[in-house]
C-alpha positions as a Markdown table, in Angstrom:
| # | Residue | x | y | z |
|---|---|---|---|---|
| 1 | Met | 24.2 | 4.3 | 23.8 |
| 2 | Lys | 23.6 | 3.8 | 19.9 |
| 3 | Arg | 20.5 | 1.7 | 18.9 |
| 4 | Pro | 21.2 | -1.2 | 16.6 |
| 5 | Val | 19.8 | -0.7 | 13.3 |
| 6 | Lys | 17.3 | -3.5 | 12.2 |
| 7 | Leu | 15.9 | -4.1 | 8.9 |
| 8 | Tyr | 12.4 | -6.0 | 9.0 |
| 9 | Asn | 11.0 | -8.3 | 6.3 |
| 10 | Val | 9.9 | -5.4 | 4.2 |
| 11 | Leu | 7.5 | -6.1 | 1.3 |
| 12 | Phe | 6.8 | -2.7 | -0.1 |
| 13 | Pro | 7.5 | 0.8 | 1.6 |
| 14 | Ile | 8.4 | 2.7 | -1.6 |
| 15 | Trp | 11.4 | 4.5 | -0.5 |
| 16 | Val | 13.2 | 0.8 | 0.3 |
| 17 | Leu | 13.0 | 0.5 | -3.6 |
| 18 | Tyr | 14.6 | 3.7 | -4.1 |
| 19 | Phe | 17.6 | 3.0 | -1.8 |
| 20 | Phe | 17.7 | -0.7 | -2.6 |
| 21 | Pro | 16.8 | -1.4 | -6.1 |
| 22 | Gln | 17.4 | -5.1 | -5.7 |
| 23 | Val | 14.2 | -5.4 | -3.6 |
| 24 | Trp | 12.2 | -5.0 | -6.7 |
| 25 | Ile | 12.9 | -8.9 | -7.4 |
| 26 | Ile | 11.3 | -9.7 | -4.0 |
| 27 | Thr | 8.5 | -7.0 | -4.6 |
| 28 | Leu | 7.4 | -7.5 | -7.7 |
| 29 | Pro | 6.4 | -11.3 | -7.6 |
| 30 | Gly | 5.3 | -10.8 | -3.8 |
| 31 | Asn | 2.7 | -8.1 | -5.3 |
| 32 | Leu | 1.7 | -10.1 | -7.9 |
| 33 | Leu | 1.0 | -13.1 | -5.6 |
| 34 | Ile | -0.9 | -11.2 | -3.1 |
| 35 | Asp | -3.2 | -9.5 | -5.8 |
| 36 | Cys | -3.9 | -12.7 | -7.5 |
| 37 | Ala | -4.8 | -14.0 | -4.1 |
| 38 | Val | -7.1 | -11.7 | -3.0 |
| 39 | Leu | -8.6 | -11.4 | -6.4 |
| 40 | Leu | -9.0 | -15.2 | -6.4 |
| 41 | Leu | -10.4 | -15.5 | -2.9 |
| 42 | Thr | -12.8 | -12.8 | -3.3 |
| 43 | Leu | -14.3 | -14.5 | -6.6 |
| 44 | Thr | -14.5 | -17.4 | -4.6 |
| 45 | Ala | -16.5 | -15.8 | -1.6 |
| 46 | Leu | -18.8 | -14.5 | -4.1 |
| 47 | Arg | -19.3 | -17.8 | -5.9 |
| 48 | His | -18.5 | -16.7 | -9.3 |
| 49 | Ala | -18.2 | -19.3 | -11.8 |
| 50 | Gly | -15.8 | -17.9 | -14.1 |
| 51 | Lys | -12.9 | -17.2 | -11.7 |
| 52 | Lys | -10.2 | -18.2 | -14.2 |
| 53 | Ala | -11.6 | -16.1 | -17.0 |
| 54 | Val | -12.0 | -13.1 | -14.8 |
| 55 | Leu | -8.5 | -13.5 | -13.2 |
| 56 | Arg | -7.0 | -13.9 | -16.7 |
| 57 | Gln | -8.6 | -10.4 | -17.8 |
| 58 | Leu | -8.0 | -8.5 | -14.7 |
| 59 | Trp | -4.7 | -9.6 | -13.0 |
| 60 | Trp | -2.3 | -7.5 | -14.7 |
| 61 | Lys | -4.2 | -4.4 | -14.3 |
| 62 | Phe | -4.9 | -4.7 | -10.8 |
| 63 | Trp | -1.1 | -5.4 | -10.2 |
| 64 | Leu | 0.1 | -2.4 | -12.1 |
| 65 | Leu | -2.5 | 0.1 | -10.9 |
| 66 | Gly | -1.8 | -1.3 | -7.3 |
| 67 | Phe | 1.8 | -0.2 | -7.6 |
| 68 | Leu | 0.7 | 3.1 | -9.1 |
| 69 | Ala | -1.6 | 3.7 | -6.0 |
| 70 | Asp | 1.2 | 2.6 | -3.6 |
| 71 | Phe | 3.3 | 5.1 | -5.3 |
| 72 | Ile | 0.7 | 7.8 | -5.0 |
| 73 | Gly | 0.4 | 7.0 | -1.1 |
| 74 | Ala | 4.0 | 7.0 | -0.7 |
| 75 | Ala | 4.4 | 10.1 | -2.8 |
| 76 | Ala | 1.9 | 12.1 | -0.5 |
| 77 | Leu | 3.8 | 11.1 | 2.6 |
| 78 | Val | 7.0 | 12.3 | 1.1 |
| 79 | Gly | 5.4 | 15.4 | 0.0 |
| 80 | Leu | 3.9 | 16.1 | 3.3 |
| 81 | Trp | 7.2 | 15.0 | 5.0 |
| 82 | Val | 9.5 | 17.3 | 3.4 |
| 83 | Pro | 7.8 | 20.7 | 4.6 |
| 84 | Leu | 7.0 | 19.3 | 8.0 |
| 85 | Ser | 10.6 | 18.0 | 8.3 |
| 86 | Phe | 11.3 | 22.4 | 8.1 |
| 87 | Leu | 9.1 | 22.5 | 11.3 |
| 88 | Asp | 11.3 | 19.9 | 13.3 |
| 89 | Glu | 12.9 | 22.3 | 15.5 |
| 90 | Gly | 12.9 | 21.1 | 18.8 |
| 91 | Gly | 10.4 | 18.1 | 19.5 |
| 92 | Gly | 6.9 | 18.1 | 20.0 |
| 93 | Val | 4.3 | 16.9 | 17.3 |
| 94 | Trp | 6.4 | 17.9 | 14.0 |
| 95 | Ser | 9.5 | 16.0 | 15.4 |
| 96 | Asp | 7.2 | 13.0 | 15.9 |
| 97 | Ile | 5.9 | 12.9 | 12.6 |
| 98 | Thr | 9.1 | 13.8 | 10.8 |
| 99 | Arg | 10.8 | 11.0 | 12.8 |
| 100 | Ala | 8.0 | 8.6 | 12.1 |
| 101 | Phe | 8.8 | 8.6 | 8.2 |
| 102 | Phe | 12.0 | 6.7 | 8.7 |
| 103 | Thr | 11.6 | 5.4 | 12.1 |
| 104 | Thr | 8.4 | 4.0 | 13.5 |
| 105 | Pro | 4.8 | 5.7 | 13.2 |
| 106 | Phe | 4.1 | 3.9 | 16.7 |
| 107 | Arg | 6.2 | 6.7 | 18.1 |
| 108 | Ser | 3.2 | 8.9 | 18.9 |
| 109 | Leu | -0.6 | 9.3 | 17.9 |
| 110 | Pro | 0.3 | 12.2 | 15.2 |
| 111 | Ala | 3.0 | 9.8 | 13.6 |
| 112 | Leu | 0.6 | 7.0 | 13.3 |
| 113 | Leu | -2.2 | 9.2 | 11.8 |
| 114 | Phe | 0.2 | 10.4 | 9.6 |
| 115 | Thr | 1.3 | 7.2 | 8.2 |
| 116 | Leu | -2.0 | 5.9 | 8.2 |
| 117 | Ala | -3.2 | 8.8 | 6.2 |
| 118 | Gly | -0.7 | 7.4 | 3.5 |
| 119 | Val | -2.2 | 3.9 | 3.8 |
| 120 | Ala | -5.7 | 5.0 | 3.5 |
| 121 | Leu | -4.8 | 7.4 | 0.4 |
| 122 | Ala | -3.3 | 4.4 | -1.3 |
| 123 | Gly | -6.3 | 2.2 | -0.3 |
| 124 | Ile | -8.6 | 4.8 | -2.0 |
| 125 | Cys | -7.0 | 4.9 | -5.1 |
| 126 | Ile | -6.6 | 1.1 | -5.3 |
| 127 | Tyr | -10.7 | 1.2 | -5.1 |
| 128 | Phe | -11.3 | 3.8 | -7.7 |
| 129 | Phe | -8.5 | 2.3 | -10.3 |
| 130 | Asp | -9.8 | -1.2 | -9.6 |
| 131 | Arg | -13.4 | 0.1 | -10.4 |
| 132 | Arg | -12.3 | 1.8 | -13.4 |
| 133 | Ala | -10.1 | -1.6 | -14.5 |
| 134 | Met | -13.1 | -3.5 | -14.2 |
| 135 | Arg | -15.4 | -1.2 | -16.4 |
| 136 | Gly | -14.9 | -3.3 | -19.5 |
| 137 | Cys | -15.1 | -6.6 | -17.6 |
| 138 | Val | -18.7 | -8.2 | -18.8 |
| 139 | Leu | -18.0 | -11.0 | -16.8 |
| 140 | Leu | -19.1 | -9.3 | -13.6 |
| 141 | Thr | -22.2 | -7.6 | -12.3 |
| 142 | Asn | -21.8 | -4.0 | -11.0 |
| 143 | Arg | -22.4 | -5.4 | -7.2 |
| 144 | Glu | -19.5 | -7.8 | -7.8 |
| 145 | Lys | -17.4 | -5.3 | -9.3 |
| 146 | Gly | -17.9 | -3.2 | -5.9 |
| 147 | Arg | -17.3 | -5.7 | -3.5 |
| 148 | Ile | -13.9 | -6.8 | -5.4 |
| 149 | Ala | -12.8 | -3.1 | -5.5 |
| 150 | Leu | -13.4 | -2.6 | -2.0 |
| 151 | Thr | -11.9 | -6.1 | -0.7 |
| 152 | Met | -8.8 | -5.2 | -3.1 |
| 153 | Ala | -8.5 | -1.7 | -1.5 |
| 154 | Val | -8.6 | -3.0 | 2.0 |
| 155 | Phe | -6.5 | -6.1 | 1.8 |
| 156 | Thr | -3.9 | -4.9 | -0.7 |
| 157 | Ala | -3.3 | -1.3 | 0.7 |
| 158 | Pro | 0.4 | -0.7 | 1.7 |
| 159 | Trp | 0.2 | -1.8 | 5.4 |
| 160 | Thr | 3.8 | -2.4 | 5.3 |
| 161 | Phe | 4.2 | 1.3 | 5.4 |
| 162 | Leu | 3.4 | 0.8 | 9.1 |
| 163 | Ile | 6.5 | -1.5 | 9.8 |
| 164 | Pro | 9.2 | 0.2 | 11.2 |
| 165 | Leu | 12.7 | 0.3 | 9.4 |
| 166 | Tyr | 14.5 | 0.3 | 12.6 |
| 167 | Gly | 14.1 | 0.4 | 16.5 |
| 168 | Trp | 11.1 | 1.1 | 18.3 |
């Protein structure tokens, strides 16, 4: 029996952008909206007086660097997936991991850990990229910069890597 193919509402698994370039029309403004909302909400939670000035100075840096971090996380997954796919010869752990790349990371614990490694790598990159982007921002204290970078890393990491592209 053949499983039906289902495409879920996907905001940013990177391989979707390659195979369906029209998704960029949704992804670009979607990521911008999310990044700006997280930055604004974080500044509000920190009770920062100059929210608009900080947002004006940092929104584009966070947006572009967030895409770069997502690309790095996805590239790491692809870079690991290609050699692992050669080990996929009869089932087992390698088979679960290689199938997880295009199916579902919830098939097994190794597949989930494999996908989470890509999300974590992208989140770590977001943290360090955003810290670097805020280096020249005199409107923020070092403590605020650290909290903003951590919040951006946690909430704007590419959690959509965990969304199955088809089937469970």
